[in-house]
Backbone as a ProteinNet text record, in pm:
[ID]
protein_1_A
[PRIMARY]
XXXXXXXXXXXXXXXXXXXXXXXXXXXXXXXXXXXXXXXXXXXXXXXXXXXXXXXXXXXXXXXXXXXXXXXXXXXXXXXXXXXXXXXXXXXXXXXXXXXXXXXXXXXXXXXXXXXXXXXXXXXXXXXXXXXXXXXXXXXXXXXXXXXXXXXXXXXXXXXXX
[TERTIARY]
794.4	745.4	777.8	677.2	701.8	782.7	865.8	949.4	871.1	940.3	880.2	860.6	742	715.7	790.6	834	917.4	849.6	719.2	650.5	596.2	633.8	589.1	704.8	675.5	777.5	813.2	713.2	733.5	698.4	762.4	722.7	594.6	529	408	435.1	546.7	584	610.3	684.1	712.9	583.7	495.1	367.6	286.4	277.6	202.8	261.3	393.5	458.2	435.9	430.5	402.1	257.6	167.7	26	3.3	70.4	49.5	166.5	237.5	360.4	336	220.1	191.9	176.3	139.2	118.7	247.4	353.9	479.7	547	577.2	641.6	791.7	852.3	997.3	1039.4	1094.9	1133.9	1243.2	1336.5	1444.1	1387.9	1294.5	1233.6	1153.9	1082.2	1004.5	1097.8	1206.8	1302.6	1368.7	1402.3	1464.1	1366.5	1240.9	1140.1	1117.4	1108.7	1091.8	1208.9	1329.3	1449.3	1448.6	1413.4	1405.9	1303.3	1187.4	1081.9	1127.1	1196.2	1244.9	1348.8	1437.1	1538.5	1473.2	1372.7	1302.6	1229.5	1168.2	1099.9	1199	1314.2	1416.6	1466.1	1485.1	1528.6	1420.7	1296.1	1185.1	1181.7	1198.3	1195.9	1311	1426.7	1540.4	1509.2	1421.3	1386.3	1280.6	1227.2	1124.4	1178.6	1306.2	1365.5	1360.6	1378	1366.6	1224.4	1127.1	986.8	961.6	1017.2	1000.4	1062.1	1177.9	1242.9	1155.2	1099.2	1010.6	888.2	833.3	716.4	748.9	869.6	907.2	905.4	932	927.3	784.5	722.6	589.1	481.7	485.3	392.2	472	466.9	554.2	567.7	691.3	727.2	659.5	638.5	583.5	678.8	626.1	706	631.9	709	650.1	596.9	498.6	444.3	482.2	522.6	553.3	486.2	473.6	414.6	333.4	275.7	196.5	53.6	2.7	-133.6	-235.6	-206.2	-299.8	-288.2	-199.6	-181.6	-167.5	-278.9	-270.1	-213.1	-218.1	-161.6	-9.4	51.5	197.6	253.4	169.2	218.3	304.8	417.1	508.4	566.2	625.3	689.1	833.7	898.6	1037.2	1130.6	1121.6	1212.2	1183.4	1072.5	1045	945.2	874.4	772.6	637.2	543.9	412.2	346.5	283.5	215.9	88.8	71.2	-51.1	-148.7	-265.5	-367.1	-317.1	-236.9	-185.1	-93.9	-6	81.8	0.3	-100.7	-182.8	-266.3	-325.2	-407.9	-324.6	-204.5	-117.3	-80.5	-46.2	-13.8	-135.3	-252.7	-375	-404.2	-387.7	-411.6	-313.3	-186.7	-86	-106.1	-147.2	-173.8	-287.1	-386.5	-498.6	-455.9	-383.8	-342.7	-239.7	-143	-35.6	-67.8	-186.2	-221.8	-146.8	-98.6	-31.3	105.6	182.6	319.3	396.8	407	464.9	606.7	687	826.6	836.1	745	749	701.2	589.6	531.9	596.6	679.3	743.1	669.8	741.2	678.7	611	659.1	600.8	496.6	452.5	354.6	217.1	165	36.1	-80.5	-60.5	-170.1	-214.3	-120.6	-157.2	-263.9	-240.8	-339.5	-463.3	-446.1	-560.7	-656.4	-602.4	-688.2	-773.8	-711.6	-786.7	-890.7	-852.1	-946	-1062.3	-1037.2	-1145.9	-1249.5	-1206.3	-1301.9	-1394.1	-1336.7	-1416.1	-1505.6	-1450.5	-1521.1	-1646.4	-1643.4	-1756.9	-1879.9	-1860.3	-1972.2	-2012.2	-2133.2	-2174.3	-2168.8	-2196.8	-2193.6	-2049.9	-1958.6	-1818.8	-1753	-1797.2	-1740.5	-1753.8	-1864.6	-1886.9	-1787.1	-1724.1	-1627.3	-1484.7	-1467.2	-1333.8	-1299.8	-1170.6	-1126.2	-1131.4	-1127	-1129.3	-1007.1	-891.7	-770.1	-784.7	-842.9	-864.2	-960.7	-1065.7	-1161.4	-1091.8	-1006.5	-936.2	-844.4	-776.3	-687.4	-767.2	-878.1	-963.2	-1018.5	-1063.3	-1118.9	-1013.2	-891.1	-784.5	-760.9	-760	-740.3	-859.8	-980.6	-1102.7	-1107.7	-1079	-1083.2	-977.4	-858.5	-752.8	-795	-852.8	-897.4	-1009.1	-1099	-1205.9	-1147.4	-1057.4	-1001.8	-914.7	-834.5	-738	-796.9	-864.2	-911.2	-1062.3	-1134.2	-1279.2	-1339.6	-1276.5	-1323.3	-1363.3	-1486	-1534.4	-1518.2	-1416.7	-1390.9	-1505.9	-1582.4	-1698	-1798.6	-1816.6	-1905.5	-1844.3	-1713.7	-1645.3	-1654.1	-1633.3	-1629.1	-1760.6	-1864.4	-1993.1	-2043.2	-2098.5	-2150.3	-2267.6	-2272.6	-2381.5	-2502.8	-2616	-2737.5	-2836.3
3493.5	3360	3269.3	3205.2	3119.8	2996.9	2950.4	2833.1	2704.1	2595.8	2463.4	2430.7	2380.6	2337.2	2207.7	2190	2075	1940.9	1934.3	1806.5	1784.7	1870.2	1855.4	1808.1	1717.9	1664.3	1764.8	1833.2	1928.4	2070.1	2167.6	2306.4	2330.7	2438.5	2473.2	2489.6	2552.5	2573.3	2440.6	2350.7	2220.1	2141.3	2145.5	2075	2130.1	2261.7	2326.1	2290.3	2291.1	2258.3	2112.6	2022.3	1882.4	1865.2	1934.1	1925.6	1981.2	2091.8	2160.8	2142.9	2032.7	2015.1	2016.6	1974.6	1975.1	2117.3	2208.1	2346.8	2429.2	2370.6	2445.2	2452.8	2574.4	2593.3	2571.9	2598.3	2591.7	2447.9	2378.3	2238	2222.1	2317.9	2309.7	2321.4	2412.8	2431.7	2306.8	2249.7	2128.1	2013.5	1996.8	1888.9	1907.7	2033.6	2060.9	2029.6	2066.4	2038.6	1888.6	1817.7	1672.3	1606.4	1653.6	1598	1620	1741.8	1771.2	1681.4	1665.2	1582.2	1436.5	1385.3	1247.2	1228	1325.7	1316.5	1316.6	1400.5	1405.7	1274.7	1217.8	1091	980.5	979	878.5	893.7	1017.4	1040.9	995	1021	978.2	826.1	758.9	612.2	554.7	622	575.8	579.6	667.9	681.5	582.4	502.3	406.4	302.8	271.2	177.2	237.5	369.7	435.7	426.1	438.3	426	286.4	186.8	49.2	31.6	90.3	82.5	146.4	261.3	329.8	244	181.9	97	-24.2	-76.8	-190.5	-151.9	-24.2	23.8	61.4	141.8	196.3	88.4	6.6	-103.8	-228.7	-266.3	-369.9	-490.6	-517.2	-633.8	-639.1	-522.8	-523.3	-598.3	-687.6	-762.7	-768.4	-763.8	-780.3	-920.8	-934.9	-1065.7	-1094.9	-1218	-1258	-1391.8	-1423.4	-1550.8	-1539.7	-1649.8	-1659.4	-1616.5	-1520.5	-1472.2	-1584.2	-1685.2	-1795.4	-1905.6	-1886.5	-1988.1	-1920.1	-1869.8	-1793.6	-1871.8	-2002.2	-2083.5	-2070.8	-2041.2	-2033.3	-1896.4	-1798.7	-1664.4	-1668.9	-1598.6	-1595.3	-1455.8	-1431.8	-1303.5	-1310.4	-1196	-1189.7	-1284.6	-1297.4	-1393.6	-1538.5	-1564.8	-1699.8	-1776.4	-1710.9	-1783.4	-1763	-1857	-1840	-1710.2	-1639.5	-1513.8	-1545.3	-1474.3	-1492.7	-1379.6	-1382.6	-1280.6	-1140	-1124.6	-992.5	-939	-1023.2	-982.4	-939.1	-1018.5	-991.1	-865.8	-851.8	-734.1	-606.7	-610.3	-491.8	-455.3	-555	-528	-473.6	-529.9	-482.7	-338.5	-307.1	-171.4	-74	-110.7	-24	-12.7	-121.1	-115.2	-18.2	-15.5	76.2	219.3	239.8	374.7	431.6	351.3	400.5	387.7	342	331.5	220.2	121.3	8.1	39.7	116.9	146.4	14.9	-48.8	-182.8	-191.9	-89.4	-95.2	-101.7	-33.2	-33.2	-167.1	-213	-336	-460.6	-442.6	-555	-587.2	-588	-610.2	-746.5	-841.7	-975.5	-995.6	-886.4	-896.2	-928.2	-1047.9	-1085.3	-1010.3	-951.3	-882.6	-759.7	-694.6	-578.4	-618.7	-729.4	-776.5	-832.6	-895.5	-951.8	-841.5	-724.7	-611.7	-572.7	-567.5	-535.8	-645	-769.8	-879.8	-874.5	-828.8	-821.2	-716.1	-614.7	-516	-582	-667.9	-740.5	-842.5	-909.9	-1014.2	-959.9	-834	-773.3	-759.6	-761.1	-750.4	-892.2	-937.3	-1075	-1110.2	-1015.3	-1041.8	-1065.8	-978.9	-993.4	-1113.8	-1146.6	-1261.5	-1389.1	-1403	-1523	-1536.3	-1424.9	-1427.4	-1455.7	-1463.6	-1486	-1634.7	-1664.7	-1803.8	-1843	-1971.5	-2019.3	-1967.3	-1962.7	-1913.3	-1766.3	-1686.3	-1544.5	-1527.1	-1608.4	-1602.7	-1637.2	-1740.5	-1780.3	-1668.7	-1601.6	-1491	-1375.4	-1341.1	-1232.8	-1270	-1392.8	-1437.7	-1433.1	-1471.5	-1467.8	-1324.7	-1230	-1089.2	-1035.9	-1067.8	-1022.6	-1077.7	-1206.9	-1268.7	-1210.7	-1183.5	-1125.6	-987.4	-906.1	-772.5	-781.3	-879.7	-899.1	-940	-1038.7	-1092.9	-993	-916.4	-827.1	-690.5	-630.6	-492.2	-480.3	-592.5	-592.9	-505.8	-511.2	-437.7	-540.1	-529.1	-620.7	-555.1	-599	-540.6	-562.7	-669.2	-690.1	-577.1	-529.3	-415.2	-286.1	-271.1	-149.3	-135.1	-245.3	-241.2	-279.5	-303.7	-346.1	-240.1	-285.3	-188.3	-110.9	16.8	102.3	79	52.1	27	138.6
-231.7	-260.8	-141.9	-83.3	33.6	-4	88.4	64.4	81	62.2	74.4	221.2	254.5	391	415.5	538.6	573.4	545.1	563.4	546.9	405.7	311.2	173.7	86	-4.2	-93.7	-203.4	-254.5	-364.1	-319.2	-382.2	-359.3	-438.7	-409	-482.4	-631.2	-663.4	-803.7	-873.7	-808.2	-868.3	-890.9	-792.4	-802.5	-920.4	-928.3	-1036.3	-1172.4	-1182.3	-1309.8	-1350.1	-1251.8	-1285.1	-1331.1	-1265.4	-1302	-1442.5	-1470.5	-1598.7	-1694.1	-1685.5	-1763.2	-1913.6	-1957.8	-2102	-2155.3	-2066.1	-2107.3	-2103.6	-2048	-2037.3	-2174.1	-2217.4	-2346.9	-2341.8	-2227.9	-2213.7	-2179.6	-2277.3	-2258.7	-2153.5	-2145.5	-2045.8	-1904.8	-1886.2	-1754.3	-1715.1	-1812.7	-1786.9	-1749.5	-1823	-1795.5	-1659.3	-1626	-1495.4	-1383	-1400.3	-1297.6	-1283	-1394.9	-1391.2	-1318.6	-1348.9	-1286.6	-1135.4	-1092.4	-948.3	-879.9	-943.5	-885	-873.6	-976.4	-972.7	-862.5	-845.5	-740.1	-602.6	-584.9	-456.2	-428.7	-532.5	-515.7	-480	-544.6	-514.4	-371.3	-325.6	-187.5	-89.8	-123.1	-37.8	-29.8	-143.3	-144.6	-62.6	-65.1	14.4	163.5	204.7	346	392.1	301	340.5	439	430.1	526.7	667.4	676.7	806.7	859.8	769.5	809.6	864.1	797.1	844.1	982.8	1005.3	1135.9	1243.4	1212.5	1307.7	1335.9	1232.3	1252.5	1338.3	1325.3	1408.6	1555.9	1582.6	1720.5	1757.1	1671.7	1698.9	1692.2	1587.7	1572.4	1607.2	1730.1	1784.8	1691.4	1656.5	1575.4	1438.9	1376.2	1240.6	1149.4	1071.3	975.6	842.9	735.2	603.1	587.8	502	469.5	324.3	298.9	161.8	134.7	7.4	-30.4	-157	-194.4	-316.9	-286.6	-363.4	-343.1	-353.9	-434.4	-454.6	-350.6	-253.6	-149.2	-13.6	43.1	167.8	286	280	388	390	274.5	264.4	303.2	331	362.8	487.3	482	596.5	612.6	727.8	753.3	708.1	704.3	655.9	728.7	861.7	926	889	819.8	774.4	857.2	947.4	1023	955.1	972.6	911.2	957.9	864.6	897.7	975.3	1087.1	1164.4	1132.7	1195.8	1168.4	1198.7	1303.7	1338	1227.1	1174.1	1064	942.5	910.3	791.9	812.7	930.5	958.2	955.5	1012.7	1009.6	866.2	785.5	645.6	571.6	599.6	533.9	572.4	700.1	746.2	682.2	680.1	618.4	467.7	403	259.1	230.7	318.7	301.4	329.3	437.9	477.3	381.6	342.3	256	108.3	77	-63.6	-135	-56.7	-120.2	-172.8	-102.2	-144.1	-137.6	-253.8	-261.1	-211.4	-234.2	-192.3	-40.1	27.7	173.6	229.3	178.3	231.2	172.5	72.4	6.2	-122.4	-230.9	-361.3	-369.1	-290.6	-293.1	-183.4	-120.1	-12.4	-70.8	-47	-104.6	-41.5	75.4	144	64.9	-5.1	-86.3	-187.5	-255.2	-353.8	-284.4	-169.7	-97.3	-51.4	-15.9	20.2	-100.3	-217.5	-339.4	-368.6	-348.2	-370.7	-272.4	-149.5	-51.9	-92.3	-167.4	-219.6	-322.5	-405.5	-505.3	-435.7	-335.9	-262.3	-194.2	-154.7	-84.2	-173.2	-303.5	-397.1	-439	-402.8	-433.4	-582.1	-667.7	-811.8	-856.9	-813.1	-852.4	-785.9	-665.1	-593.3	-674.8	-746.1	-826.5	-940.8	-978.5	-1088.6	-1040.7	-910.7	-853.7	-854.7	-867.1	-855.4	-707.8	-681.4	-542.5	-465.1	-532.7	-467.5	-430	-519.7	-490.3	-373.2	-370.2	-258.3	-126.7	-126.7	-4.7	44.3	-47.9	-10.5	48.6	-15.6	34.5	172.5	188.9	317	427.1	394.9	496.2	543.2	450.5	483.1	563.9	519.7	587.2	729.9	745	878	971.4	918.3	1002.4	1052.6	966.1	1008.3	1112.4	1096.3	1195.2	1329.7	1327.6	1452	1526.2	1453.8	1517.9	1547.6	1450.5	1465.9	1478.8	1473.2	1480.1	1369.1	1252.5	1135.2	1030.4	982.7	880.4	743.9	670.6	539.3	442.5	462.7	375.3	392.7	516.5	540.4	487.3	508.6	464.6	314.1	241.6	96.1	29.3	108.6	50.6	-47.1	-160	-256.7	-197.8	-231	-182.9	-271.9	-207.8	-285.9	-271.5
[MASK]
+++++++++++++++++++++++++++++++++++++++++++++++++++++++++++++++++++++++++++++++++++++++++++++++++++++++++++++++++++++++++++++++++++++++++++++++++++++++++++++++++

């Protein structure tokens, strides 16, 4: 039986048991597998600070963004300075790539939600159902991505017709 690959969180057996956990008859084996998976996830989450440190080096001066989703003007970085387009675009890119891992980007990071709002904003029908604050947050995220990465999220998320 092959061992766990270094870059994989779970072994093949652990993954299979989690996928098919309802079919497992042995409650002790299921509980042991669940426990191992939870411990591995906790260890992985503990390493997220290391990922942030690497990003600070790799993505020069990466900083978390915090603030009220309904007040994009108030968004700021962790050191307390107003968030600029580069800060917002980096957070938006990481939120997209990492699937919005809130613990990494900061649970209070409004950009995670703004990325989701920009998906809604791209659809003209759904845009009409958004509050003005939600539209402003989506626009701030969309504009930052355009200015920094020359990526138009409205085109990326536009509904397929």
